[in-house]
Every structure is written in structure tokens, then in C-alpha cells.
N, CA and C atoms as an extended XYZ file, in Angstrom:
330
Properties=species:S:1:pos:R:3:atomname:S:1:resname:S:1:resid:I:1 pbc="F F F"
N       -92.293      101.575       35.579 N   UNK     1
C       -91.674      100.377       35.685 CA  UNK     1
C       -91.049       99.522       34.324 C   UNK     1
N       -90.512       98.955       35.142 N   UNK     2
C       -89.029       97.600       33.905 CA  UNK     2
C       -88.503       96.879       34.978 C   UNK     2
N       -88.255       96.042       33.812 N   UNK     3
C       -87.918       94.261       34.657 CA  UNK     3
C       -86.704       93.765       33.429 C   UNK     3
N       -85.808       93.751       34.018 N   UNK     4
C       -84.837       92.623       33.061 CA  UNK     4
C       -84.343       91.271       32.860 C   UNK     4
N       -85.570       90.373       31.755 N   UNK     5
C       -85.354       89.457       31.649 CA  UNK     5
C       -84.005       88.369       31.697 C   UNK     5
N       -83.287       89.318       30.572 N   UNK     6
C       -82.407       88.392       30.665 CA  UNK     6
C       -80.695       89.756       30.668 C   UNK     6
N       -79.930       89.324       31.122 N   UNK     7
C       -79.103       88.463       31.708 CA  UNK     7
C       -79.977       88.222       33.572 C   UNK     7
N       -79.905       86.954       33.735 N   UNK     8
C       -80.885       86.693       35.278 CA  UNK     8
C       -79.940       87.425       36.272 C   UNK     8
N       -80.628       87.411       37.442 N   UNK     9
C       -79.638       88.864       38.636 CA  UNK     9
C       -78.543       87.460       38.775 C   UNK     9
N       -77.263       87.659       39.388 N   UNK    10
C       -75.938       87.324       39.255 CA  UNK    10
C       -75.870       86.237       38.302 C   UNK    10
N       -76.132       86.435       36.757 N   UNK    11
C       -75.580       85.644       35.948 CA  UNK    11
C       -74.023       85.811       35.566 C   UNK    11
N       -73.630       84.668       35.134 N   UNK    12
C       -72.269       84.968       34.615 CA  UNK    12
C       -72.093       85.098       32.715 C   UNK    12
N       -72.050       86.231       32.744 N   UNK    13
C       -71.942       86.985       31.132 CA  UNK    13
C       -70.951       86.892       30.778 C   UNK    13
N       -70.642       87.189       29.207 N   UNK    14
C       -69.521       87.285       28.872 CA  UNK    14
C       -69.285       88.330       28.331 C   UNK    14
N       -68.067       89.190       27.917 N   UNK    15
C       -68.056       90.294       28.128 CA  UNK    15
C       -68.393       91.391       27.044 C   UNK    15
N       -69.497       90.194       26.200 N   UNK    16
C       -70.077       90.803       25.014 CA  UNK    16
C       -71.606       90.045       25.321 C   UNK    16
N       -72.714       91.044       25.633 N   UNK    17
C       -73.358       89.832       26.051 CA  UNK    17
C       -74.779       90.831       25.834 C   UNK    17
N       -76.707       90.119       25.853 N   UNK    18
C       -77.792       90.829       25.109 CA  UNK    18
C       -78.335       90.979       26.700 C   UNK    18
N       -79.336       92.186       26.519 N   UNK    19
C       -80.275       92.386       27.927 CA  UNK    19
C       -81.210       92.568       26.958 C   UNK    19
N       -82.420       91.398       27.761 N   UNK    20
C       -83.409       91.966       27.371 CA  UNK    20
C       -84.968       92.454       28.494 C   UNK    20
N       -85.888       92.923       28.114 N   UNK    21
C       -87.295       93.236       29.437 CA  UNK    21
C       -87.809       93.867       28.806 C   UNK    21
N       -88.619       94.315       29.827 N   UNK    22
C       -89.984       95.257       29.754 CA  UNK    22
C       -89.910       96.906       30.692 C   UNK    22
N       -90.269       97.828       29.602 N   UNK    23
C       -90.394       99.002       30.667 CA  UNK    23
C       -91.539       99.257       29.919 C   UNK    23
N       -92.103      100.170       30.840 N   UNK    24
C       -93.034      101.031       30.247 CA  UNK    24
C       -93.427      102.197       31.693 C   UNK    24
N       -93.868      103.700       31.085 N   UNK    25
C       -94.136      104.813       32.213 CA  UNK    25
C       -95.521      104.971       32.193 C   UNK    25
N       -96.439      105.515       33.012 N   UNK    26
C       -97.929      105.319       32.614 CA  UNK    26
C       -98.118      106.792       32.106 C   UNK    26
N       -99.132      107.104       31.591 N   UNK    27
C       -99.341      108.446       31.318 CA  UNK    27
C       -98.596      108.611       29.682 C   UNK    27
N       -97.445      108.955       29.488 N   UNK    28
C       -96.734      109.618       28.274 CA  UNK    28
C       -95.940      108.625       27.878 C   UNK    28
N       -95.598      107.290       28.261 N   UNK    29
C       -94.550      106.100       27.639 CA  UNK    29
C       -93.693      106.556       27.545 C   UNK    29
N       -92.355      105.732       26.736 N   UNK    30
C       -91.147      105.830       26.492 CA  UNK    30
C       -90.790      106.423       25.750 C   UNK    30
N       -89.383      107.535       25.538 N   UNK    31
C       -89.109      107.629       24.465 CA  UNK    31
C       -87.761      106.850       24.216 C   UNK    31
N       -87.183      106.474       25.090 N   UNK    32
C       -85.996      105.902       25.163 CA  UNK    32
C       -85.877      105.335       26.670 C   UNK    32
N       -84.901      103.206       26.091 N   UNK    33
C       -84.287      102.904       27.555 CA  UNK    33
C       -83.049      103.011       27.182 C   UNK    33
N       -81.901      102.736       28.160 N   UNK    34
C       -80.948      103.057       28.052 CA  UNK    34
C       -80.203      101.941       29.228 C   UNK    34
N       -79.124      100.840       28.798 N   UNK    35
C       -78.744       99.797       29.858 CA  UNK    35
C       -77.673      100.855       30.520 C   UNK    35
N       -77.352      100.328       32.016 N   UNK    36
C       -76.127      101.149       31.684 CA  UNK    36
C       -75.387       99.810       33.091 C   UNK    36
N       -73.665      100.609       33.338 N   UNK    37
C       -72.998       99.265       33.873 CA  UNK    37
C       -72.528       99.953       34.801 C   UNK    37
N       -72.710      100.038       35.725 N   UNK    38
C       -72.056      100.599       37.301 CA  UNK    38
C       -72.253      102.351       37.082 C   UNK    38
N       -73.635      102.340       36.710 N   UNK    39
C       -74.032      103.501       36.781 CA  UNK    39
C       -73.729      104.208       35.625 C   UNK    39
N       -73.363      103.885       34.371 N   UNK    40
C       -72.339      104.726       33.370 CA  UNK    40
C       -73.343      104.120       31.974 C   UNK    40
N       -73.795      104.651       31.082 N   UNK    41
C       -74.460      104.361       30.150 CA  UNK    41
C       -73.713      103.766       28.847 C   UNK    41
N       -73.884      102.028       28.579 N   UNK    42
C       -73.106      101.375       28.074 CA  UNK    42
C       -74.017      100.947       26.239 C   UNK    42
N       -75.654      101.238       26.076 N   UNK    43
C       -76.311      100.792       25.537 CA  UNK    43
C       -77.601      101.194       25.614 C   UNK    43
N       -78.074      101.886       24.188 N   UNK    44
C       -79.677      102.418       24.068 CA  UNK    44
C       -80.033      101.199       23.159 C   UNK    44
N       -81.346      100.912       24.100 N   UNK    45
C       -82.075       99.634       23.704 CA  UNK    45
C       -82.876       99.605       22.690 C   UNK    45
N       -83.764       98.688       21.797 N   UNK    46
C       -84.361       98.337       20.734 CA  UNK    46
C       -85.446       98.618       21.392 C   UNK    46
N       -86.688       99.450       21.644 N   UNK    47
C       -87.616       99.706       22.158 CA  UNK    47
C       -88.610       99.475       21.408 C   UNK    47
N       -89.866       98.470       21.867 N   UNK    48
C       -91.462       98.510       21.041 CA  UNK    48
C       -91.505       97.176       20.556 C   UNK    48
N       -91.206       96.699       21.534 N   UNK    49
C       -91.565       94.454       20.622 CA  UNK    49
C       -92.729       94.245       21.921 C   UNK    49
N       -93.466       93.546       21.372 N   UNK    50
C       -94.598       93.171       21.740 CA  UNK    50
C       -94.242       92.080       22.997 C   UNK    50
N       -94.727       92.402       24.492 N   UNK    51
C       -94.754       91.786       25.601 CA  UNK    51
C       -95.939       92.238       26.438 C   UNK    51
N       -96.491       90.854       25.874 N   UNK    52
C       -98.230       91.420       26.976 CA  UNK    52
C       -98.307       90.923       28.496 C   UNK    52
N       -97.253       90.274       28.743 N   UNK    53
C       -97.186       89.858       30.069 CA  UNK    53
C       -97.596       91.413       31.099 C   UNK    53
N       -96.342       92.067       31.484 N   UNK    54
C       -96.940       93.272       32.126 CA  UNK    54
C       -98.135       93.646       32.229 C   UNK    54
N       -98.930       93.519       31.371 N   UNK    55
C      -100.446       93.988       31.338 CA  UNK    55
C      -101.127       93.501       31.991 C   UNK    55
N      -100.930       92.218       31.976 N   UNK    56
C      -101.798       91.384       32.833 CA  UNK    56
C      -101.940       91.682       34.487 C   UNK    56
N      -100.619       91.782       34.766 N   UNK    57
C      -100.335       91.965       36.136 CA  UNK    57
C      -100.465       93.935       36.444 C   UNK    57
N      -100.610       94.334       35.528 N   UNK    58
C      -100.773       95.788       35.807 CA  UNK    58
C      -101.955       96.291       34.792 C   UNK    58
N      -103.016       95.735       34.948 N   UNK    59
C      -104.244       96.078       33.828 CA  UNK    59
C      -104.668       97.764       33.635 C   UNK    59
N      -104.590       98.144       34.543 N   UNK    60
C      -104.703       99.691       34.592 CA  UNK    60
C      -103.836      100.684       34.349 C   UNK    60
N      -102.604      100.251       33.685 N   UNK    61
C      -101.653      101.333       33.420 CA  UNK    61
C      -102.065      102.258       32.129 C   UNK    61
N      -101.591      103.026       31.822 N   UNK    62
C      -102.528      104.088       30.760 CA  UNK    62
C      -101.268      104.752       30.015 C   UNK    62
N      -100.019      103.863       29.760 N   UNK    63
C       -98.573      104.275       29.040 CA  UNK    63
C       -99.850      103.321       27.464 C   UNK    63
N       -99.550      104.659       26.897 N   UNK    64
C      -100.125      104.426       25.372 CA  UNK    64
C       -99.404      103.463       24.415 C   UNK    64
N       -98.363      102.748       24.952 N   UNK    65
C       -97.653      101.552       23.818 CA  UNK    65
C       -97.698      100.432       24.360 C   UNK    65
N       -98.623      100.370       25.244 N   UNK    66
C       -98.860       98.822       25.566 CA  UNK    66
C       -99.341       98.015       23.946 C   UNK    66
N       -99.156       96.812       23.851 N   UNK    67
C       -98.371       95.803       24.568 CA  UNK    67
C       -96.799       96.161       24.067 C   UNK    67
N       -96.535       97.034       22.974 N   UNK    68
C       -95.099       97.239       22.827 CA  UNK    68
C       -94.135       97.617       23.659 C   UNK    68
N       -93.547       97.224       24.479 N   UNK    69
C       -93.059       97.547       26.133 CA  UNK    69
C       -91.615       96.931       26.260 C   UNK    69
N       -91.583       95.923       25.127 N   UNK    70
C       -89.975       94.716       25.255 CA  UNK    70
C       -89.132       95.566       24.477 C   UNK    70
N       -88.140       95.501       25.029 N   UNK    71
C       -86.375       96.168       24.593 CA  UNK    71
C       -85.616       95.018       24.333 C   UNK    71
N       -84.681       95.582       24.247 N   UNK    72
C       -83.625       94.478       23.479 CA  UNK    72
C       -82.345       95.711       23.039 C   UNK    72
N       -81.594       94.892       23.864 N   UNK    73
C       -79.971       95.421       23.937 CA  UNK    73
C       -79.056       94.938       23.381 C   UNK    73
N       -77.836       94.865       23.069 N   UNK    74
C       -76.435       94.360       23.067 CA  UNK    74
C       -75.635       95.074       23.891 C   UNK    74
N       -75.134       94.528       24.775 N   UNK    75
C       -73.818       95.406       25.497 CA  UNK    75
C       -72.428       94.795       25.206 C   UNK    75
N       -71.391       95.535       25.225 N   UNK    76
C       -70.343       95.592       24.826 CA  UNK    76
C       -69.289       95.834       26.202 C   UNK    76
N       -69.027       95.057       27.093 N   UNK    77
C       -68.754       95.405       28.567 CA  UNK    77
C       -67.300       95.166       28.462 C   UNK    77
N       -66.326       95.274       27.417 N   UNK    78
C       -65.176       94.647       27.256 CA  UNK    78
C       -63.979       95.637       27.615 C   UNK    78
N       -64.713       96.844       28.158 N   UNK    79
C       -63.698       97.868       28.435 CA  UNK    79
C       -64.212       97.640       30.128 C   UNK    79
N       -64.730       96.779       30.600 N   UNK    80
C       -64.534       96.597       32.205 CA  UNK    80
C       -64.454       95.247       32.837 C   UNK    80
N       -63.435       95.546       33.797 N   UNK    81
C       -62.913       94.770       34.192 CA  UNK    81
C       -63.979       93.356       34.641 C   UNK    81
N       -62.753       91.921       34.417 N   UNK    82
C       -63.624       91.056       35.089 CA  UNK    82
C       -64.219       91.152       36.398 C   UNK    82
N       -65.797       90.129       36.270 N   UNK    83
C       -66.389       90.103       37.655 CA  UNK    83
C       -67.736       90.793       38.478 C   UNK    83
N       -67.870       91.059       39.605 N   UNK    84
C       -69.338       91.900       39.672 CA  UNK    84
C       -69.434       92.790       39.007 C   UNK    84
N       -70.414       93.433       38.437 N   UNK    85
C       -70.815       94.416       38.229 CA  UNK    85
C       -72.136       94.855       38.523 C   UNK    85
N       -72.892       95.787       38.013 N   UNK    86
C       -74.408       96.677       38.605 CA  UNK    86
C       -74.839       96.662       37.225 C   UNK    86
N       -75.861       95.998       36.470 N   UNK    87
C       -76.533       96.072       35.505 CA  UNK    87
C       -77.820       97.226       36.090 C   UNK    87
N       -78.175       98.133       34.924 N   UNK    88
C       -79.126       98.970       35.457 CA  UNK    88
C       -79.900       99.337       34.193 C   UNK    88
N       -80.713      100.284       34.398 N   UNK    89
C       -81.884      100.387       33.282 CA  UNK    89
C       -81.780      102.117       33.766 C   UNK    89
N       -81.935      103.372       32.565 N   UNK    90
C       -82.318      104.432       32.569 CA  UNK    90
C       -83.190      104.709       31.468 C   UNK    90
N       -84.540      105.235       32.446 N   UNK    91
C       -85.515      105.434       31.618 CA  UNK    91
C       -85.968      106.556       31.114 C   UNK    91
N       -86.201      106.986       29.886 N   UNK    92
C       -86.506      108.662       29.625 CA  UNK    92
C       -87.729      108.116       29.036 C   UNK    92
N       -88.781      109.340       29.836 N   UNK    93
C       -90.109      109.743       28.857 CA  UNK    93
C       -90.722      110.395       28.169 C   UNK    93
N       -91.363      110.230       27.641 N   UNK    94
C       -91.492      111.238       26.817 CA  UNK    94
C       -91.844      112.362       27.067 C   UNK    94
N       -92.173      112.967       28.528 N   UNK    95
C       -92.532      114.156       28.958 CA  UNK    95
C       -90.911      114.929       29.366 C   UNK    95
N       -90.359      114.171       29.251 N   UNK    96
C       -89.011      114.539       29.570 CA  UNK    96
C       -87.986      114.136       30.752 C   UNK    96
N       -89.136      113.245       31.344 N   UNK    97
C       -88.455      112.719       32.602 CA  UNK    97
C       -87.414      111.589       32.419 C   UNK    97
N       -86.266      111.701       33.149 N   UNK    98
C       -85.605      110.649       33.513 CA  UNK    98
C       -85.199      109.613       35.057 C   UNK    98
N       -85.518      108.608       34.459 N   UNK    99
C       -85.436      107.514       35.814 CA  UNK    99
C       -84.704      106.730       35.804 C   UNK    99
N       -83.641      106.587       37.085 N   UNK   100
C       -82.836      105.348       37.049 CA  UNK   100
C       -83.431      104.415       37.608 C   UNK   100
N       -83.360      102.730       37.302 N   UNK   101
C       -84.243      101.774       37.656 CA  UNK   101
C       -83.011      101.038       38.554 C   UNK   101
N       -83.639      100.258       39.673 N   UNK   102
C       -83.042       99.599       40.317 CA  UNK   102
C       -81.982       98.176       39.779 C   UNK   102
N       -80.412       98.555       39.960 N   UNK   103
C       -79.840       97.533       39.389 CA  UNK   103
C       -79.768       96.117       39.694 C   UNK   103
N       -79.022       95.243       39.332 N   UNK   104
C       -78.885       94.056       39.465 CA  UNK   104
C       -77.483       93.790       39.350 C   UNK   104
N       -77.066       92.616       40.016 N   UNK   105
C       -75.428       92.291       39.880 CA  UNK   105
C       -75.274       91.157       38.968 C   UNK   105
N       -74.392       91.282       38.044 N   UNK   106
C       -73.711       90.450       36.986 CA  UNK   106
C       -72.449       90.385       37.160 C   UNK   106
N       -71.699       89.041       36.571 N   UNK   107
C       -70.264       88.597       36.441 CA  UNK   107
C       -70.009       88.565       35.735 C   UNK   107
N       -69.028       89.727       35.219 N   UNK   108
C       -68.511       89.774       34.124 CA  UNK   108
C       -67.613       88.547       33.604 C   UNK   108
N       -67.235       87.536       32.777 N   UNK   109
C       -65.734       87.174       33.121 CA  UNK   109
C       -65.513       87.152       31.221 C   UNK   109
N       -64.508       86.469       31.001 N   UNK   110
C       -63.771       86.104       29.751 CA  UNK   110
C       -63.648       85.019       29.264 C   UNK   110
């Protein structure tokens, strides 16, 4: 499970912006969270910030890292053309799995 809190869906962002949210993987936890733009990796997020909210909705989650499931990343999208792009997450489980998470649209402006 994962969610991007910032930026919001369809947000207008500068070419350098912050991505923040939470992610977890039941049973094994996550080794890494990558941020993607149009399917290409653009940043590796810092992971392990306290976020208690998701556990309230998924109290049966068995991710060993709860409540340290928050992430933050700085994205430099200056190599991307202005306009609409797709922001996504690539979750790397401690079991070796890699999962692409749903993308959301953003509008890069200069």
C-alpha cells in the first residue's frame, strides 16, 4: 500500500519539488521507495518517518516498520518538458519484490 500526500493530484509544481507520503508492505516491510516520473526513476526517497494514520485504517497490517512508514523525496524534473506528467512510486520489498504503484498527474511549470 502507498499514498502520495504531496503534491496533490493535478498539482502545479515547479521543476524542483518535494514528494511526501507513506508506504508499507505487509509481512516483510520495504527496503526502498523510488519516485518515478513518466515511468522513469527520478529520486530515491528517505524512508522511515513516523506516520500513524495508515495503521488506523489498516490495523491488521503486519508490516514490521509501523509506524515508521513515511517517506520524503526531492525531485528535480528540470530535464522534463513543462506540462502534464505522471508521478508514481516503485516500492522495493525486503523480500526482493518490486511493485509499481498507481501514478497521479502533475503539471510541471517553469
